[in-house]
PyMOL Python script that loads the backbone (N, CA, C, O; Angstrom):
from pymol import cmd

cmd.read_pdbstr("""\
ATOM      1  N   MET A   1      22.243  41.561  77.159  1.00  0.00           N
ATOM      2  CA  MET A   1      22.143  42.804  76.335  1.00  0.00           C
ATOM      3  C   MET A   1      20.817  43.269  76.228  1.00  0.00           C
ATOM      4  O   MET A   1      19.869  42.486  76.289  1.00  0.00           O
ATOM      5  N   SER A   2      20.654  44.674  76.047  1.00  0.00           N
ATOM      6  CA  SER A   2      19.383  45.245  75.983  1.00  0.00           C
ATOM      7  C   SER A   2      18.987  45.035  74.609  1.00  0.00           C
ATOM      8  O   SER A   2      19.781  44.733  73.718  1.00  0.00           O
ATOM      9  N   GLU A   3      17.636  45.216  74.442  1.00  0.00           N
ATOM     10  CA  GLU A   3      16.992  45.009  73.052  1.00  0.00           C
ATOM     11  C   GLU A   3      17.095  46.533  72.303  1.00  0.00           C
ATOM     12  O   GLU A   3      16.867  47.635  72.801  1.00  0.00           O
ATOM     13  N   VAL A   4      17.515  46.195  70.950  1.00  0.00           N
ATOM     14  CA  VAL A   4      17.704  47.433  70.150  1.00  0.00           C
ATOM     15  C   VAL A   4      16.244  47.950  69.882  1.00  0.00           C
ATOM     16  O   VAL A   4      15.322  47.296  69.395  1.00  0.00           O
ATOM     17  N   THR A   5      16.225  49.263  70.300  1.00  0.00           N
ATOM     18  CA  THR A   5      14.805  50.132  70.036  1.00  0.00           C
ATOM     19  C   THR A   5      14.837  50.856  68.641  1.00  0.00           C
ATOM     20  O   THR A   5      13.829  51.093  67.974  1.00  0.00           O
ATOM     21  N   ASP A   6      16.104  51.172  68.293  1.00  0.00           N
ATOM     22  CA  ASP A   6      16.110  52.071  67.055  1.00  0.00           C
ATOM     23  C   ASP A   6      16.079  50.935  65.726  1.00  0.00           C
ATOM     24  O   ASP A   6      16.934  50.071  65.535  1.00  0.00           O
ATOM     25  N   ASN A   7      14.934  51.171  64.925  1.00  0.00           N
ATOM     26  CA  ASN A   7      14.806  50.380  63.728  1.00  0.00           C
ATOM     27  C   ASN A   7      15.811  50.366  62.655  1.00  0.00           C
ATOM     28  O   ASN A   7      16.006  49.399  61.919  1.00  0.00           O
ATOM     29  N   GLY A   8      16.465  51.529  62.598  1.00  0.00           N
ATOM     30  CA  GLY A   8      17.566  51.594  61.749  1.00  0.00           C
ATOM     31  C   GLY A   8      18.736  50.855  62.054  1.00  0.00           C
ATOM     32  O   GLY A   8      19.425  50.322  61.184  1.00  0.00           O
ATOM     33  N   ILE A   9      19.015  50.803  63.456  1.00  0.00           N
ATOM     34  CA  ILE A   9      20.274  49.996  64.073  1.00  0.00           C
ATOM     35  C   ILE A   9      19.732  48.562  63.729  1.00  0.00           C
ATOM     36  O   ILE A   9      20.451  47.770  63.120  1.00  0.00           O
ATOM     37  N   ALA A  10      18.558  48.259  64.092  1.00  0.00           N
ATOM     38  CA  ALA A  10      18.130  46.841  64.129  1.00  0.00           C
ATOM     39  C   ALA A  10      18.257  46.304  62.527  1.00  0.00           C
ATOM     40  O   ALA A  10      18.728  45.195  62.276  1.00  0.00           O
ATOM     41  N   LEU A  11      17.840  47.110  61.609  1.00  0.00           N
ATOM     42  CA  LEU A  11      17.849  46.730  60.273  1.00  0.00           C
ATOM     43  C   LEU A  11      19.203  46.507  59.819  1.00  0.00           C
ATOM     44  O   LEU A  11      19.541  45.524  59.160  1.00  0.00           O
ATOM     45  N   ARG A  12      19.947  47.412  60.176  1.00  0.00           N
ATOM     46  CA  ARG A  12      21.636  47.240  59.623  1.00  0.00           C
ATOM     47  C   ARG A  12      22.178  45.836  60.486  1.00  0.00           C
ATOM     48  O   ARG A  12      22.930  44.982  60.015  1.00  0.00           O
ATOM     49  N   SER A  13      21.698  45.837  61.616  1.00  0.00           N
ATOM     50  CA  SER A  13      22.243  44.298  62.146  1.00  0.00           C
ATOM     51  C   SER A  13      21.710  43.329  61.567  1.00  0.00           C
ATOM     52  O   SER A  13      22.407  42.329  61.395  1.00  0.00           O
ATOM     53  N   LEU A  14      20.366  43.334  61.112  1.00  0.00           N
ATOM     54  CA  LEU A  14      19.839  42.057  60.418  1.00  0.00           C
ATOM     55  C   LEU A  14      20.604  41.842  59.079  1.00  0.00           C
ATOM     56  O   LEU A  14      20.933  40.722  58.688  1.00  0.00           O
ATOM     57  N   ILE A  15      20.888  43.102  58.344  1.00  0.00           N
ATOM     58  CA  ILE A  15      21.611  42.822  56.986  1.00  0.00           C
ATOM     59  C   ILE A  15      22.919  42.112  57.271  1.00  0.00           C
ATOM     60  O   ILE A  15      23.314  41.119  56.660  1.00  0.00           O
ATOM     61  N   GLU A  16      23.667  42.837  58.444  1.00  0.00           N
ATOM     62  CA  GLU A  16      25.122  42.297  58.646  1.00  0.00           C
ATOM     63  C   GLU A  16      25.018  40.762  59.030  1.00  0.00           C
ATOM     64  O   GLU A  16      25.798  39.963  58.512  1.00  0.00           O
ATOM     65  N   GLN A  17      24.183  40.405  59.817  1.00  0.00           N
ATOM     66  CA  GLN A  17      23.843  38.824  60.109  1.00  0.00           C
ATOM     67  C   GLN A  17      23.538  38.039  59.157  1.00  0.00           C
ATOM     68  O   GLN A  17      23.820  36.852  59.318  1.00  0.00           O
ATOM     69  N   ALA A  18      22.876  38.458  57.891  1.00  0.00           N
ATOM     70  CA  ALA A  18      22.517  37.797  56.700  1.00  0.00           C
ATOM     71  C   ALA A  18      23.653  37.817  55.958  1.00  0.00           C
ATOM     72  O   ALA A  18      23.652  36.925  55.110  1.00  0.00           O
ATOM     73  N   GLY A  19      24.609  38.492  55.960  1.00  0.00           N
ATOM     74  CA  GLY A  19      25.844  38.504  55.230  1.00  0.00           C
ATOM     75  C   GLY A  19      25.538  39.207  53.872  1.00  0.00           C
ATOM     76  O   GLY A  19      26.160  38.808  52.887  1.00  0.00           O
ATOM     77  N   LEU A  20      24.751  40.087  53.750  1.00  0.00           N
ATOM     78  CA  LEU A  20      24.333  40.747  52.531  1.00  0.00           C
ATOM     79  C   LEU A  20      24.824  42.308  52.343  1.00  0.00           C
ATOM     80  O   LEU A  20      25.017  42.996  53.346  1.00  0.00           O
ATOM     81  N   THR A  21      24.987  42.757  51.232  1.00  0.00           N
ATOM     82  CA  THR A  21      25.480  44.066  51.243  1.00  0.00           C
ATOM     83  C   THR A  21      23.988  44.778  51.289  1.00  0.00           C
ATOM     84  O   THR A  21      22.940  44.148  51.151  1.00  0.00           O
ATOM     85  N   GLN A  22      24.071  46.086  51.489  1.00  0.00           N
ATOM     86  CA  GLN A  22      22.802  47.065  51.657  1.00  0.00           C
ATOM     87  C   GLN A  22      22.088  47.092  50.370  1.00  0.00           C
ATOM     88  O   GLN A  22      20.863  47.175  50.450  1.00  0.00           O
ATOM     89  N   ALA A  23      22.609  47.039  49.226  1.00  0.00           N
ATOM     90  CA  ALA A  23      21.984  46.847  48.004  1.00  0.00           C
ATOM     91  C   ALA A  23      21.324  45.546  47.696  1.00  0.00           C
ATOM     92  O   ALA A  23      20.239  45.568  47.115  1.00  0.00           O
ATOM     93  N   ASP A  24      21.971  44.223  48.087  1.00  0.00           N
ATOM     94  CA  ASP A  24      21.514  43.149  47.905  1.00  0.00           C
ATOM     95  C   ASP A  24      20.222  42.960  48.954  1.00  0.00           C
ATOM     96  O   ASP A  24      19.170  42.428  48.601  1.00  0.00           O
ATOM     97  N   ALA A  25      20.423  43.384  50.053  1.00  0.00           N
ATOM     98  CA  ALA A  25      19.380  43.343  51.034  1.00  0.00           C
ATOM     99  C   ALA A  25      18.100  44.045  50.488  1.00  0.00           C
ATOM    100  O   ALA A  25      17.012  43.471  50.541  1.00  0.00           O
ATOM    101  N   LEU A  26      18.231  45.192  50.008  1.00  0.00           N
ATOM    102  CA  LEU A  26      17.115  45.996  49.401  1.00  0.00           C
ATOM    103  C   LEU A  26      16.509  45.205  48.315  1.00  0.00           C
ATOM    104  O   LEU A  26      15.286  45.254  48.183  1.00  0.00           O
ATOM    105  N   ALA A  27      17.247  44.455  47.494  1.00  0.00           N
ATOM    106  CA  ALA A  27      16.661  43.925  46.227  1.00  0.00           C
ATOM    107  C   ALA A  27      16.014  42.504  46.823  1.00  0.00           C
ATOM    108  O   ALA A  27      15.081  41.991  46.204  1.00  0.00           O
ATOM    109  N   VAL A  28      16.476  41.942  47.916  1.00  0.00           N
ATOM    110  CA  VAL A  28      15.626  40.889  48.510  1.00  0.00           C
ATOM    111  C   VAL A  28      14.224  41.435  49.101  1.00  0.00           C
ATOM    112  O   VAL A  28      13.151  40.852  48.942  1.00  0.00           O
ATOM    113  N   LEU A  29      14.380  42.517  49.733  1.00  0.00           N
ATOM    114  CA  LEU A  29      13.212  43.140  50.302  1.00  0.00           C
ATOM    115  C   LEU A  29      12.264  43.608  49.317  1.00  0.00           C
ATOM    116  O   LEU A  29      11.088  43.417  49.627  1.00  0.00           O
ATOM    117  N   ASN A  30      12.468  44.147  48.256  1.00  0.00           N
ATOM    118  CA  ASN A  30      11.754  44.696  47.328  1.00  0.00           C
ATOM    119  C   ASN A  30      11.139  43.571  46.470  1.00  0.00           C
ATOM    120  O   ASN A  30      10.092  43.815  45.869  1.00  0.00           O
ATOM    121  N   ARG A  31      11.665  42.462  46.379  1.00  0.00           N
ATOM    122  CA  ARG A  31      11.079  41.420  45.544  1.00  0.00           C
ATOM    123  C   ARG A  31       9.839  41.160  45.710  1.00  0.00           C
ATOM    124  O   ARG A  31       9.414  40.825  46.815  1.00  0.00           O
ATOM    125  N   GLY A  32       8.995  41.282  44.553  1.00  0.00           N
ATOM    126  CA  GLY A  32       7.494  41.066  44.621  1.00  0.00           C
ATOM    127  C   GLY A  32       6.696  42.173  45.292  1.00  0.00           C
ATOM    128  O   GLY A  32       5.503  42.028  45.560  1.00  0.00           O
ATOM    129  N   GLN A  33       7.403  43.320  45.566  1.00  0.00           N
ATOM    130  CA  GLN A  33       6.516  44.364  46.220  1.00  0.00           C
ATOM    131  C   GLN A  33       5.917  45.276  45.064  1.00  0.00           C
ATOM    132  O   GLN A  33       6.478  45.596  44.016  1.00  0.00           O
ATOM    133  N   ALA A  34       4.654  45.615  45.498  1.00  0.00           N
ATOM    134  CA  ALA A  34       4.070  46.658  44.669  1.00  0.00           C
ATOM    135  C   ALA A  34       4.713  48.042  44.695  1.00  0.00           C
ATOM    136  O   ALA A  34       4.984  48.706  43.694  1.00  0.00           O
ATOM    137  N   PHE A  35       4.905  48.364  45.852  1.00  0.00           N
ATOM    138  CA  PHE A  35       5.588  49.722  45.994  1.00  0.00           C
ATOM    139  C   PHE A  35       7.062  49.481  46.522  1.00  0.00           C
ATOM    140  O   PHE A  35       7.217  49.552  47.741  1.00  0.00           O
ATOM    141  N   PRO A  36       7.969  49.250  45.864  1.00  0.00           N
ATOM    142  CA  PRO A  36       9.388  49.071  46.467  1.00  0.00           C
ATOM    143  C   PRO A  36      10.047  50.248  46.918  1.00  0.00           C
ATOM    144  O   PRO A  36       9.722  51.355  46.491  1.00  0.00           O
ATOM    145  N   ILE A  37      11.024  50.068  47.818  1.00  0.00           N
ATOM    146  CA  ILE A  37      11.571  51.128  48.590  1.00  0.00           C
ATOM    147  C   ILE A  37      12.779  51.373  47.649  1.00  0.00           C
ATOM    148  O   ILE A  37      13.401  50.456  47.111  1.00  0.00           O
ATOM    149  N   ALA A  38      13.092  52.870  47.477  1.00  0.00           N
ATOM    150  CA  ALA A  38      13.770  53.414  46.754  1.00  0.00           C
ATOM    151  C   ALA A  38      15.293  53.360  47.324  1.00  0.00           C
ATOM    152  O   ALA A  38      15.473  53.350  48.542  1.00  0.00           O
ATOM    153  N   LEU A  39      16.300  53.328  46.482  1.00  0.00           N
ATOM    154  CA  LEU A  39      17.642  53.107  47.116  1.00  0.00           C
ATOM    155  C   LEU A  39      18.116  54.350  48.166  1.00  0.00           C
ATOM    156  O   LEU A  39      18.795  54.182  49.179  1.00  0.00           O
ATOM    157  N   SER A  40      17.645  55.495  47.725  1.00  0.00           N
ATOM    158  CA  SER A  40      17.820  56.890  48.623  1.00  0.00           C
ATOM    159  C   SER A  40      17.151  56.601  49.814  1.00  0.00           C
ATOM    160  O   SER A  40      17.746  56.940  50.837  1.00  0.00           O
ATOM    161  N   THR A  41      16.067  56.063  49.941  1.00  0.00           N
ATOM    162  CA  THR A  41      15.168  55.964  51.212  1.00  0.00           C
ATOM    163  C   THR A  41      15.760  54.908  51.936  1.00  0.00           C
ATOM    164  O   THR A  41      15.810  54.986  53.163  1.00  0.00           O
ATOM    165  N   TRP A  42      16.241  53.873  51.300  1.00  0.00           N
ATOM    166  CA  TRP A  42      16.856  52.610  52.308  1.00  0.00           C
ATOM    167  C   TRP A  42      18.037  53.156  52.867  1.00  0.00           C
ATOM    168  O   TRP A  42      18.270  52.871  54.042  1.00  0.00           O
ATOM    169  N   LYS A  43      18.983  54.029  52.133  1.00  0.00           N
ATOM    170  CA  LYS A  43      20.127  54.424  52.707  1.00  0.00           C
ATOM    171  C   LYS A  43      19.900  55.503  53.849  1.00  0.00           C
ATOM    172  O   LYS A  43      20.709  55.629  54.768  1.00  0.00           O
ATOM    173  N   ALA A  44      18.926  56.156  53.753  1.00  0.00           N
ATOM    174  CA  ALA A  44      18.327  57.185  54.898  1.00  0.00           C
ATOM    175  C   ALA A  44      18.038  56.223  56.047  1.00  0.00           C
ATOM    176  O   ALA A  44      18.468  56.491  57.169  1.00  0.00           O
ATOM    177  N   TYR A  45      17.349  55.147  55.826  1.00  0.00           N
ATOM    178  CA  TYR A  45      17.083  54.365  56.952  1.00  0.00           C
ATOM    179  C   TYR A  45      18.104  53.860  57.745  1.00  0.00           C
ATOM    180  O   TYR A  45      17.992  53.685  58.959  1.00  0.00           O
ATOM    181  N   LEU A  46      19.470  53.533  56.844  1.00  0.00           N
ATOM    182  CA  LEU A  46      20.440  52.882  57.453  1.00  0.00           C
ATOM    183  C   LEU A  46      21.601  53.955  57.812  1.00  0.00           C
ATOM    184  O   LEU A  46      22.687  53.494  58.162  1.00  0.00           O
ATOM    185  N   ALA A  47      21.448  55.242  57.753  1.00  0.00           N
ATOM    186  CA  ALA A  47      22.237  56.314  57.923  1.00  0.00           C
ATOM    187  C   ALA A  47      22.717  56.303  59.358  1.00  0.00           C
ATOM    188  O   ALA A  47      22.049  55.566  60.082  1.00  0.00           O
ATOM    189  N   ALA A  48      23.628  56.889  59.892  1.00  0.00           N
ATOM    190  CA  ALA A  48      23.903  56.958  61.313  1.00  0.00           C
ATOM    191  C   ALA A  48      22.824  58.030  61.910  1.00  0.00           C
ATOM    192  O   ALA A  48      22.359  58.949  61.235  1.00  0.00           O
ATOM    193  N   PRO A  49      22.486  57.768  63.315  1.00  0.00           N
ATOM    194  CA  PRO A  49      21.606  58.416  63.884  1.00  0.00           C
ATOM    195  C   PRO A  49      21.890  59.919  63.891  1.00  0.00           C
ATOM    196  O   PRO A  49      20.895  60.638  63.992  1.00  0.00           O
ATOM    197  N   ASP A  50      23.002  60.469  63.808  1.00  0.00           N
ATOM    198  CA  ASP A  50      23.206  61.820  64.004  1.00  0.00           C
ATOM    199  C   ASP A  50      23.411  62.432  62.515  1.00  0.00           C
ATOM    200  O   ASP A  50      23.874  63.566  62.398  1.00  0.00           O
ATOM    201  N   SER A  51      23.039  61.618  61.318  1.00  0.00           N
ATOM    202  CA  SER A  51      23.193  62.057  60.267  1.00  0.00           C
ATOM    203  C   SER A  51      22.159  62.945  59.658  1.00  0.00           C
ATOM    204  O   SER A  51      20.989  62.743  59.985  1.00  0.00           O
ATOM    205  N   ALA A  52      22.433  63.889  58.826  1.00  0.00           N
ATOM    206  CA  ALA A  52      21.141  64.735  58.362  1.00  0.00           C
ATOM    207  C   ALA A  52      20.278  64.051  57.395  1.00  0.00           C
ATOM    208  O   ALA A  52      19.126  64.385  57.117  1.00  0.00           O
ATOM    209  N   ARG A  53      20.924  63.078  56.913  1.00  0.00           N
ATOM    210  CA  ARG A  53      20.166  62.136  55.997  1.00  0.00           C
ATOM    211  C   ARG A  53      19.304  61.274  56.554  1.00  0.00           C
ATOM    212  O   ARG A  53      18.478  60.813  55.766  1.00  0.00           O
ATOM    213  N   ARG A  54      19.238  60.915  57.663  1.00  0.00           N
ATOM    214  CA  ARG A  54      18.702  59.911  58.544  1.00  0.00           C
ATOM    215  C   ARG A  54      17.114  60.043  58.398  1.00  0.00           C
ATOM    216  O   ARG A  54      16.508  61.114  58.407  1.00  0.00           O
ATOM    217  N   ARG A  55      16.575  58.844  58.269  1.00  0.00           N
ATOM    218  CA  ARG A  55      14.964  58.901  58.220  1.00  0.00           C
ATOM    219  C   ARG A  55      14.642  57.662  59.159  1.00  0.00           C
ATOM    220  O   ARG A  55      15.299  56.622  59.195  1.00  0.00           O
ATOM    221  N   VAL A  56      13.570  57.942  59.876  1.00  0.00           N
ATOM    222  CA  VAL A  56      13.281  56.820  60.785  1.00  0.00           C
ATOM    223  C   VAL A  56      12.741  55.603  59.931  1.00  0.00           C
ATOM    224  O   VAL A  56      12.018  55.705  58.940  1.00  0.00           O
ATOM    225  N   CYS A  57      13.205  54.474  60.474  1.00  0.00           N
ATOM    226  CA  CYS A  57      12.744  53.258  59.794  1.00  0.00           C
ATOM    227  C   CYS A  57      11.309  52.756  60.206  1.00  0.00           C
ATOM    228  O   CYS A  57      11.129  52.323  61.344  1.00  0.00           O
ATOM    229  N   PRO A  58      10.268  52.812  59.267  1.00  0.00           N
ATOM    230  CA  PRO A  58       9.122  52.321  59.970  1.00  0.00           C
ATOM    231  C   PRO A  58       8.846  50.840  60.483  1.00  0.00           C
ATOM    232  O   PRO A  58       9.388  49.889  59.920  1.00  0.00           O
ATOM    233  N   ASP A  59       8.010  50.672  61.540  1.00  0.00           N
ATOM    234  CA  ASP A  59       8.005  49.254  61.997  1.00  0.00           C
ATOM    235  C   ASP A  59       7.710  48.305  61.144  1.00  0.00           C
ATOM    236  O   ASP A  59       8.206  47.187  61.284  1.00  0.00           O
ATOM    237  N   ASN A  60       6.730  48.635  59.971  1.00  0.00           N
ATOM    238  CA  ASN A  60       6.498  47.752  58.910  1.00  0.00           C
ATOM    239  C   ASN A  60       7.483  47.264  58.125  1.00  0.00           C
ATOM    240  O   ASN A  60       7.605  46.101  57.741  1.00  0.00           O
ATOM    241  N   VAL A  61       8.281  48.320  57.865  1.00  0.00           N
ATOM    242  CA  VAL A  61       9.449  47.677  56.940  1.00  0.00           C
ATOM    243  C   VAL A  61      10.532  46.905  57.643  1.00  0.00           C
ATOM    244  O   VAL A  61      11.165  46.061  57.008  1.00  0.00           O
ATOM    245  N   LEU A  62      10.795  47.145  58.958  1.00  0.00           N
ATOM    246  CA  LEU A  62      11.650  46.249  59.770  1.00  0.00           C
ATOM    247  C   LEU A  62      11.042  44.878  59.870  1.00  0.00           C
ATOM    248  O   LEU A  62      11.762  43.886  59.761  1.00  0.00           O
ATOM    249  N   ALA A  63       9.523  44.762  60.107  1.00  0.00           N
ATOM    250  CA  ALA A  63       9.016  43.613  60.196  1.00  0.00           C
ATOM    251  C   ALA A  63       9.111  42.756  58.768  1.00  0.00           C
ATOM    252  O   ALA A  63       9.279  41.538  58.721  1.00  0.00           O
ATOM    253  N   HIS A  64       8.967  43.642  57.602  1.00  0.00           N
ATOM    254  CA  HIS A  64       9.017  42.934  56.412  1.00  0.00           C
ATOM    255  C   HIS A  64      10.646  42.272  56.179  1.00  0.00           C
ATOM    256  O   HIS A  64      10.927  41.180  55.684  1.00  0.00           O
ATOM    257  N   ALA A  65      11.384  43.103  56.599  1.00  0.00           N
ATOM    258  CA  ALA A  65      12.939  42.636  56.489  1.00  0.00           C
ATOM    259  C   ALA A  65      13.120  41.470  57.398  1.00  0.00           C
ATOM    260  O   ALA A  65      13.851  40.560  57.009  1.00  0.00           O
ATOM    261  N   ARG A  66      12.599  41.396  58.450  1.00  0.00           N
ATOM    262  CA  ARG A  66      12.921  40.248  59.370  1.00  0.00           C
ATOM    263  C   ARG A  66      12.415  39.054  58.655  1.00  0.00           C
ATOM    264  O   ARG A  66      13.096  38.032  58.729  1.00  0.00           O
ATOM    265  N   LYS A  67      11.242  39.040  57.927  1.00  0.00           N
ATOM    266  CA  LYS A  67      10.623  37.924  57.140  1.00  0.00           C
ATOM    267  C   LYS A  67      11.322  37.578  56.083  1.00  0.00           C
ATOM    268  O   LYS A  67      11.480  36.381  55.845  1.00  0.00           O
ATOM    269  N   THR A  68      11.899  38.609  55.212  1.00  0.00           N
ATOM    270  CA  THR A  68      12.583  38.305  53.980  1.00  0.00           C
ATOM    271  C   THR A  68      14.074  38.188  53.940  1.00  0.00           C
ATOM    272  O   THR A  68      14.604  37.314  53.254  1.00  0.00           O
ATOM    273  N   ILE A  69      14.796  39.070  54.677  1.00  0.00           N
ATOM    274  CA  ILE A  69      16.359  39.107  54.691  1.00  0.00           C
ATOM    275  C   ILE A  69      16.629  38.101  55.889  1.00  0.00           C
ATOM    276  O   ILE A  69      17.617  37.379  55.746  1.00  0.00           O
ATOM    277  N   GLY A  70      15.950  37.970  56.946  1.00  0.00           N
ATOM    278  CA  GLY A  70      16.136  36.892  58.064  1.00  0.00           C
ATOM    279  C   GLY A  70      16.014  35.609  57.602  1.00  0.00           C
ATOM    280  O   GLY A  70      16.778  34.687  57.887  1.00  0.00           O
ATOM    281  N   LYS A  71      14.960  35.544  56.820  1.00  0.00           N
ATOM    282  CA  LYS A  71      14.737  34.075  56.283  1.00  0.00           C
ATOM    283  C   LYS A  71      15.724  33.647  55.225  1.00  0.00           C
ATOM    284  O   LYS A  71      15.987  32.453  55.089  1.00  0.00           O
ATOM    285  N   GLY A  72      16.280  34.577  54.472  1.00  0.00           N
ATOM    286  CA  GLY A  72      17.398  34.333  53.802  1.00  0.00           C
ATOM    287  C   GLY A  72      18.757  33.945  54.289  1.00  0.00           C
ATOM    288  O   GLY A  72      19.552  33.223  53.688  1.00  0.00           O
ATOM    289  N   SER A  73      18.923  34.515  55.456  1.00  0.00           N
ATOM    290  CA  SER A  73      20.164  34.175  56.117  1.00  0.00           C
ATOM    291  C   SER A  73      19.976  32.707  56.666  1.00  0.00           C
ATOM    292  O   SER A  73      21.057  32.132  56.794  1.00  0.00           O
ATOM    293  N   LYS A  74      18.904  31.976  57.012  1.00  0.00           N
ATOM    294  CA  LYS A  74      18.802  31.020  57.576  1.00  0.00           C
ATOM    295  C   LYS A  74      18.838  29.687  56.413  1.00  0.00           C
ATOM    296  O   LYS A  74      19.019  28.501  56.688  1.00  0.00           O
ATOM    297  N   GLU A  75      18.632  30.219  55.210  1.00  0.00           N
ATOM    298  CA  GLU A  75      18.710  29.263  54.066  1.00  0.00           C
ATOM    299  C   GLU A  75      20.030  28.918  53.579  1.00  0.00           C
ATOM    300  O   GLU A  75      20.238  27.956  52.840  1.00  0.00           O
ATOM    301  N   ARG A  76      20.976  29.766  54.027  1.00  0.00           N
ATOM    302  CA  ARG A  76      22.252  29.779  53.675  1.00  0.00           C
ATOM    303  C   ARG A  76      23.019  28.717  54.188  1.00  0.00           C
ATOM    304  O   ARG A  76      24.218  28.635  53.920  1.00  0.00           O
TER     305      ARG A  76
END
""", "prot")
cmd.dss("prot")
cmd.show_as("cartoon", "prot")
cmd.util.cbc("prot")
cmd.orient("prot")
């Protein structure tokens, strides 16, 4: 399989693999952060690529999600 290049799709996949809801994943990601991500921004990162709501998910958000959300799925 080819590697996912869209950060939003990769983020959605990471959340699904961890078995979390989008809201729970956001709570895990925001834990201890000085500047937490707003729910509306989070939903925009996860929106369908053709959605008007869609915002590009920055690389640093995806990297932090892999460290926090991905870590949580291994501990289960």
